N, C-alpha and C positions, 0 to 999 in steps of 0.2 A: 670319476668316470661319469659322463653325462649320457642319459638315455634319450633325451629329446633335444631339439634345437634351442638356441639361446632364449627365445621368447615364449617357450612353452613350459608348463609345469611338469616336473618329473612325476608327480603323483598320478597323472593320467596314464602312466605306463606301469603302475604298480601291479595291477591284476594280470595283464599280459605277461609281465616278467615272472610272476609267481606260477603261472600256468606252464612256463617253459623249464621250471626246475625239475631235474630228473628225480626219480624215486630215491628217498633217503634210506640208506642202509641202517639196520638196527638189529633187533634180535633175530634169531633163526626163524625163517618163515617168510611170509609175504612182506616185501619192503613197504615202508610208509610212502604214500604218494605225495606228501607235502610235509614241510617242517612243522614242529610243534609251536614255535614262536618266531616272531620277526622282530629283530632289534632295529629300530629306526630313529631318526632324529625328530626334533620337535615339529618340523614342517609336515610330517605325516599324521599328525594328531587331528583327524577329522572324524566326526561321528559316522559319516557315510562309509568311509573305508574301514574304520574299526568294526562296524557291523558286518561288512562284506567279508572281512577276514574271519570274524567269529563264526559266520555261517560256513566257512570252509574248514573250521576246526583249528585255526591259527590264532595264537594269542599275540597281540601287539604289545611289545615292551618298548616304551619310549617316554621321553620327557613330555609332560603335558603343557599345552599352550597356557599362558597366563600364570604359570608357577615360576618361582625364582630359580635361577640356575643353581646347580648343585643339589637338586631335589632327589638324588639317590641313584639315577640311572648309571652313573659312572662305574658302579660296582660290577656291571655286566660287560663292560668294554675291555 
């Protein structure tokens, strides 16, 4: 599924997409407004977006750029 046109980066729509996620059900009480973690591909490994996710309380779980393939992310998929 593509979020943007063919010549635009999908990363530009990451934060607006996260803002549209409905509250996540969990324990009894107030539902969480956002997920605990985001599983993403190597293309989303940018310091700017990692920092913005951290500020929202979301942990980014992805393969890091510059690391060899098979670096361990596959256990989460």
